[in-house]
C-alpha positions in Angstrom: 0.0 0.0 0.0 1.4 3.4 -1.0 1.9 6.0 1.7 1.0 9.3 0.0 0.2 11.7 2.8 2.6 12.7 4.0 5.1 11.3 1.5 7.9 9.4 3.2 11.4 11.0 3.1 14.1 8.8 1.6 17.8 9.4 1.5 19.2 7.9 -1.8 23.0 7.3 -1.7 24.5 6.3 -5.1 27.5 7.3 -7.3 25.6 6.9 -10.6 23.9 10.2 -11.6 22.1 8.7 -14.6 20.5 6.0 -12.4 19.6 8.5 -9.7 17.7 10.7 -12.2 15.8 7.7 -13.5 14.8 6.7 -9.9 13.8 10.3 -9.0 11.5 10.5 -12.0 10.0 7.0 -11.4 9.2 7.6 -7.7 8.6 11.4 -7.5 4.9 10.9 -6.8 5.5 8.3 -4.0 8.5 9.7 -2.0 10.4 12.9 -1.3 13.9 11.9 -2.2 17.1 13.6 -1.0 20.1 12.6 -3.0 23.8 12.0 -2.0 25.7 11.5 -5.3 28.9 12.4 -7.2 28.0 16.0 -7.9 31.7 17.2 -8.0 32.8 14.7 -10.7 35.2 13.1 -8.4 37.1 10.1 -10.1 36.0 6.7 -9.1 37.9 5.3 -6.1 38.5 5.8 -2.3 38.2 9.6 -2.5 34.7 9.3 -4.0 33.7 6.8 -1.4 34.9 9.0 1.5 33.1 12.0 0.0 29.8 10.1 -0.3 30.1 8.6 3.2 30.8 12.1 4.7 27.9 13.7 2.9 25.5 10.8 4.0 26.6 11.2 7.6 26.0 14.9 7.5 22.5 14.4 6.3 21.8 11.7 8.9 23.0 14.0 11.7 20.9 16.9 10.5 17.6 15.3 9.4 15.4 12.3 10.0 14.5 10.0 7.1 11.9 7.3 6.8 14.3 5.1 4.8 17.9 4.9 3.5 18.3 3.7 -0.1 21.9 2.6 -0.3 24.1 1.4 -3.2 26.9 -1.0 -2.0 29.3 -0.1 -4.8 30.0 3.6 -4.1 33.4 3.4 -5.7 32.0 2.2 -9.0 34.4 -0.7 -9.4 32.0 -3.6 -8.7 33.5 -4.3 -5.3 30.1 -4.8 -3.7 31.4 -6.3 -0.4 33.6 -3.3 0.3 30.4 -1.3 0.9 28.9 -3.7 3.5 30.5 -1.8 6.5 28.6 1.3 5.4 25.3 -0.3 6.5 26.4 -0.5 10.1 28.0 2.9 9.9 24.8 4.6 8.8 22.7 2.5 11.1 24.6 3.7 14.1 23.6 7.3 13.2 19.9 6.4 12.4 19.1 3.2 14.4 15.3 3.5 13.8 15.6 4.1 10.0 15.4 1.0 7.7 18.3 0.6 5.3 17.3 -0.9 1.9 20.3 -2.0 -0.2 19.8 -1.6 -3.9 22.8 -2.8 -5.9 24.0 -4.4 -9.1 25.2 -7.6 -7.4 22.4 -10.1 -7.0 24.7 -12.8 -5.6 23.2 -14.8 -2.7 26.2 -14.4 -0.4 26.2 -10.6 -0.8 22.4 -10.5 -0.1 22.8 -12.7 3.0 25.8 -10.7 4.4 24.0 -7.4 3.8 21.0 -8.6 5.8 23.3 -9.9 8.5 24.9 -6.4 8.7 21.5 -4.7 9.3 19.9 -4.1 6.0 16.1 -4.8 6.1 15.9 -5.8 2.4 18.0 -6.2 -0.8 16.9 -5.2 -4.3 18.9 -5.9 -7.4 19.2 -3.1 -10.0 19.1 -5.7 -12.8 15.6 -6.8 -11.6 14.0 -3.3 -11.4 10.2 -3.5 -11.1 8.5 -0.2 -10.2 5.5 -1.7 -8.4 7.5 -4.2 -6.5 10.1 -1.7 -5.4 7.5 0.9 -4.4 5.6 -1.7 -2.3 8.9 -2.9 -0.8 9.9 0.6 0.4 6.4 1.4 1.8 6.3 -1.9 3.6 9.5 -1.3 5.5 8.7 2.3 6.1 5.3 1.5 7.6 6.8 -1.3 9.7 9.5 1.1 11.0 6.8 3.7 11.8 4.7 1.2 13.7 7.7 0.0 15.7 8.7 3.5 16.5 5.1 4.3 17.6 5.0 1.1 19.7 8.3 2.0 21.4 7.1 5.5 22.1 3.8 4.2 23.6 5.6 1.7 25.8 7.9 4.4 27.0 5.0 6.7 27.9 3.2 3.8 29.6 6.3 3.0 31.6 6.8 6.6 32.6 3.1 6.9 33.6 3.4 3.8 35.7 6.4 5.2 37.4 4.7 8.5 38.1 1.6 6.8 39.4 3.7 5.2 42.1 4.3 8.6 43.6 0.8 10.0 43.3 -0.2 13.5 43.8 -1.1 16.7 41.9 -0.8 18.9 45.0 1.8 21.7 44.4 4.2 20.2 46.9 4.1 16.7 45.4 4.5 18.0 41.8 7.6 20.0 43.0 9.1 17.0 44.8 8.6 14.8 41.7 10.6 17.3 39.6 13.3 17.4 42.3 13.6 13.6 42.4 13.8 13.5 38.6 16.6 16.1 38.4 18.7 14.8 41.3 18.2 11.2 39.9 19.8 12.3 36.6 22.9 13.5 38.4 23.4 10.0 39.7 25.9 10.7 42.6 24.0 13.0 45.0 23.3 11.8 48.5 19.6 12.4 49.3 17.9 12.6 52.7 14.1 12.0 52.7 12.2 13.3 55.7 8.6 12.8 56.6 6.2 11.0 59.0 5.7 7.3 58.9 3.6 6.3 55.9 4.1 9.3 53.7 5.8 7.3 51.0 9.6 7.8 51.5 10.5 4.5 49.9 8.1 5.2 47.0 9.9 8.5 46.5 13.3 6.7 46.5 12.1 4.2 44.0 10.8 7.0 41.8 14.2 8.7 41.9 15.8 5.3 40.8 13.3 4.6 38.0 13.6 8.1 36.5 17.3 8.5 37.2 20.6 7.7 35.4 21.0 4.5 37.5 17.6 3.0 36.6 19.2 -0.1 34.9 21.3 -0.8 38.0 20.2 -2.4 41.3 17.9 -0.7 43.8 18.4 -2.2 47.2 16.3 -1.1 50.2 16.8 -1.9 53.9 15.0 -0.8 57.0 17.7 -0.3 59.7 15.1 -0.4 62.5 14.1 -3.9 61.6 17.6 -5.4 62.0 19.0 -6.5 65.4 21.6 -4.1 66.5 24.4 -6.7 66.5 23.7 -7.6 62.8 23.5 -4.1 61.3 27.2 -3.8 60.5 27.4 -7.2 58.9 24.2 -6.6 57.0 25.5 -3.3 55.5 29.2 -4.1 55.0 29.3 -7.9 54.8 31.7 -10.4 56.4 34.1 -13.2 55.5 33.7 -16.8 56.5 35.1 -17.4 60.0 35.4 -13.7 60.9 33.2 -14.3 64.0 31.1 -17.0 65.6 28.5 -18.4 63.3 30.0 -16.8 60.2 29.8 -20.0 58.3 30.2 -18.5 54.8 31.1 -15.2 53.1 28.2 -12.7 53.2 28.0 -9.8 50.7 26.7 -6.7 52.4 23.8 -4.6 51.2 26.1 -1.8 50.0 28.0 -4.2 47.8 24.7 -5.7 46.4 23.8 -2.2 45.3 27.1 -1.5 43.5 26.5 0.6 40.4 22.9 1.4 41.6 21.1 2.9 44.6 20.9 1.8 48.2 17.9 3.1 50.3 18.6 3.2 54.0 15.3 3.6 55.7 15.1 4.7 59.3 18.7 5.9 59.3 18.0 7.6 62.6 17.9 4.1 64.2 21.4 3.1 63.0 23.7 2.2 65.9 26.1 5.0 66.8 29.2 2.9 65.9 27.8 1.9 62.5 27.1 5.6 61.8 30.9 6.1 61.8 31.5 3.5 59.1 28.6 4.9 57.1 30.2 8.3 57.2 33.5 6.9 56.0 31.7 5.1 53.2 29.9 8.3 52.1 33.3 10.1 52.0 35.3 7.6 49.9 32.9 4.9 48.7 34.9 2.1 50.2 33.7 -0.8 52.4 35.6 -3.3 54.4 33.7 -6.5 55.2 34.4 -7.9 58.6 37.5 -10.0 58.2 37.8 -9.1 54.6 39.7 -6.7 52.2 38.6 -3.1 51.4 36.5 -2.7 48.3 35.7 0.4 46.2 32.0 0.7 45.3 29.9 3.1 43.2 26.6 3.5 45.1 24.2 6.4 45.4 22.8 6.6 48.9 19.3 7.7 49.7 18.5 7.8 53.4 15.2 8.4 55.1 13.9 8.9 58.6 10.9 10.1 60.6 13.1 10.9 63.5 14.1 14.5 64.3 17.8 14.1 63.6 18.6 17.5 65.2 17.1 16.4 68.4 18.9 13.0 68.1 22.2 14.9 67.7 21.6 16.9 70.9 20.8 13.7 72.7 24.0 12.2 71.4 22.2 9.5 69.4 23.2 10.7 66.0 26.4 12.0 64.6 26.5 15.6 63.6 29.1 15.0 60.8 27.0 12.1 59.3 23.9 14.4 59.4 25.8 17.1 57.5 26.9 14.6 54.9 23.5 13.1 54.5 21.6 16.3 54.0 23.5 17.2 50.7 20.0 17.3 49.2 17.0 17.1 51.6 13.4 16.6 50.6 10.6 16.9 53.1 7.6 14.8 52.1 4.4 16.4 53.5 1.9 14.4 55.5 -1.4 13.4 53.9 -3.4 15.8 56.1 -1.6 18.7 54.2 -2.6 17.4 50.8 -6.1 16.0 51.1 -6.8 17.1 47.5 -4.8 14.0 46.5 -7.2 11.6 48.3 -9.2 11.0 45.1 -6.1 10.3 43.0 -4.8 7.9 45.6 -8.1 6.1 45.8 -8.2 5.8 42.0 -4.7 4.3 42.1 -5.3 1.9 45.0 -8.9 0.8 44.2 -9.2 1.7 40.5 -12.3 3.8 41.2 -12.9 7.3 42.6 -13.9 7.9 46.2 -17.5 8.8 45.4 -18.0 5.4 43.9 -16.3 3.6 46.8 -18.0 5.2 49.9 -21.3 6.9 50.7 -21.6 10.6 51.3 -21.2 10.4 55.1 -18.1 8.3 54.9 -16.7 10.5 52.2 -17.0 13.6 54.5 -15.4 11.7 57.3 -12.4 10.5 55.2 -11.8 14.1 54.0 -11.9 15.5 57.6 -9.8 12.8 59.2 -6.2 13.8 59.9 -4.6 10.5 58.7 -1.7 10.1 61.3 -0.6 7.0 59.4 -0.6 9.0 56.1 -0.8 7.3 52.7 -0.2 3.8 54.2 -3.1 4.2 56.6 -5.3 5.6 53.8 -4.5 2.7 51.5 -5.2 0.1 54.2 -8.4 1.9 55.3 -9.7 1.8 51.7 -8.9 -1.9 51.4 -10.5 -2.7 54.7 -13.7 -0.7 53.9 -14.0 -2.2 50.4 -13.7 -5.8 51.8 -16.4 -5.1 54.5 -18.7 -3.6 51.9 -18.3 -6.7 49.8 -19.0 -9.0 52.7 -22.3 -7.2 53.6 -23.1 -7.0 49.9 -23.2 -3.2 49.6 -22.2 -1.2 46.5 -20.6 1.4 48.6 -18.8 1.4 52.0 -20.8 3.1 54.7 -20.2 4.1 58.3 -20.5 0.4 59.3 -17.4 -0.3 57.2 -15.1 2.2 58.9 -11.8 1.1 60.5 -11.4 1.3 64.3 -9.4 4.5 64.0 -12.0 6.2 61.8 -14.8 5.1 64.2 -12.9 6.5 67.1 -12.5 9.8 65.2 -16.2 9.8 64.4 -17.1 9.3 68.1 -14.9 12.3 69.0 -16.6 14.4 66.4 -20.0 13.4 67.7 -19.1 14.4 71.2 -18.4 17.9 69.9 -21.7 19.1 68.6 -20.4 22.5 67.5 -17.6 20.9 65.4 -20.0 18.3 64.1 -22.6 20.9 63.3 -19.9 22.8 61.4 -18.7 19.8 59.5 -22.1 18.7 58.3 -23.9 22.0 57.8 -21.0 24.3 57.0 -22.5 26.6 54.5 -25.8 27.1 56.3 -24.2 27.8 59.7 -21.5 30.1 58.4 -24.1 32.2 56.7 -26.1 32.4 60.0 -23.2 33.1 62.4 -21.4 36.3 63.1 -17.8 36.7 61.9 -16.6 36.2 65.5 -18.6 33.0 65.9 -17.3 31.7 62.6 -13.7 32.4 63.7 -14.3 30.5 66.9 -15.7 27.5 65.0 -12.8 27.4 62.7 -10.3 27.7 65.5 -12.0 24.9 67.4 -12.0 22.7 64.3 -8.2 23.3 63.8 -7.5 22.6 67.4 -9.4 19.3 67.1 -7.3 18.2 64.1 -4.0 19.1 65.8 -4.9 17.5 69.1 -6.2 14.3 67.4 -2.9 14.1 65.6 -0.9 14.4 68.8 -3.1 12.0 70.6 -2.6 9.4 67.9 1.2 9.9 67.9 1.2 9.4 71.7 -0.8 6.3 71.3 1.6 4.9 68.8 4.5 5.9 71.0 2.8 4.3 74.1 2.8 7.7 75.9 6.5 8.6 75.2 6.6 12.3 74.4 10.0 12.2 72.7 9.1 9.4 70.4 5.7 11.1 69.6 7.5 14.3 68.8 9.8 12.5 66.4 6.8 10.9 64.6 5.4 14.4 64.0 8.8 15.8 63.0 8.8 18.1 65.9 11.1 18.5 69.0 9.7 18.0 72.5 9.5 21.8 73.1 7.4 22.3 70.0 5.0 19.6 71.0 4.8 21.0 74.5 4.0 24.5 73.1 1.2 23.0 70.9 -0.4 21.3 73.8 -0.2 24.3 76.2 -1.5 26.7 73.5 -4.5 24.5 72.8 -5.1 23.8 76.5 -5.2 27.5 77.2 -7.6 28.3 74.3 -9.8 25.1 74.3 -9.6 23.3 77.6 -13.0 21.6 77.2 -11.6 19.6 74.2 -9.1 17.7 76.3 -11.6 15.3 77.8 -11.4 13.5 74.5 -7.6 13.1 74.7 -6.5 10.9 77.6 -3.0 10.2 76.3 -2.3 13.9 76.1 -3.7 14.5 79.6 -1.6 11.7 81.1 1.6 12.6 79.3 1.4 16.3 80.3 -0.3 15.9 83.7 -3.2 18.2 82.7 -5.9 18.9 85.2 -9.2 19.1 83.3 -11.8 21.8 84.2 -14.8 20.6 86.2 
């Protein structure tokens, strides 16, 4: 089938001007032909060949063609096999452009070798047939276009899949994605990811890897808080057989496994102090020494993450100041979900393949959007999964209040015990219109206090009442947490009856 709109662009390379004129006239309605030929009347031989090769390479660097029409005997002496290397030479400059050899040698061996060198087809000048040649060119051009389109589509799908793993259209998330892409392309920058538990720090690290210059190399992740303290050093740096009791065989450390690629050190704030020293040395010179073994030079990009306040840990002598300075070469703070609730619908679409309005009823939707999500994206994903399963079990199309998780039910109970807040949440527009500006300001202040106190209460619950650990979860220091509690207690003391963990931790005396 002829391709007439637009006409394909063909680069015709041949030393025979008479032949070229004949071909231009025959195919002028089918193709737009650019010619590389002997326009300077150069004598047959090596000088002519070099001239034609140079001109062809210039064309291929400056323009894109749908096909290359190549004569093997550019010297004009009948040495067809001398022209075979030109196929690979031109293919290197235009890897997606089909090369069709058209030559006077119809010998089987020449045809086979030409195809082996990368030509997609071989036509003999002595067997010229206009219809057959036209169809041959169009067939290979159309095939190349389809393959190019397929590759482009697959690339777009792959990029979309990668981006969907780090979901969000909130301004902060869009900015972070761009930062991850740029720093990933640099390939040698140490990155520190900060954020509360569940915000997606490992997802961000994987996104950097998949969009960066090391994407074809290993990505190795390790959670340092999940490894027994005595095994952290061996896990990271490796050991040799017999180097200590129970070392029955050589063990390659995580850093060596990631050689050439990226290592993701999650919960870096929990690394033992003595291991921090070796990590600092590795970040400085890229060398590791397995226990009982020889020093090795590695090429690894390090991404570290923590939900611990490292500055507080430094003050408490739990984290090295010099390691912190080295890790924070490029720091990214991933915001909690409560600060980007506009992304809830996108996240739901990704996790459940349907929008929130199709998954939950109106009352549950309002609750999901008002909840503070202390467990962030991880908690949201698990809540959606749990609610969807419960809805299926009770044979409902949408999840209702009956399908809420325990944490959401607890939050709902807190809301119901605060009629002013609940009244605001359910009838916002009506009440705001009826109230005075002062009343509206009070309602909004109380709503904000409820959100902040609920977040602190959940953090203290997770930390079993330990204020330092709760502060670390919220990326605050203990003084900041104390200030938040005191401020809210002074302005909204009646709210604290709902927060027993806060009251116990700070010895608060509730008003009668």
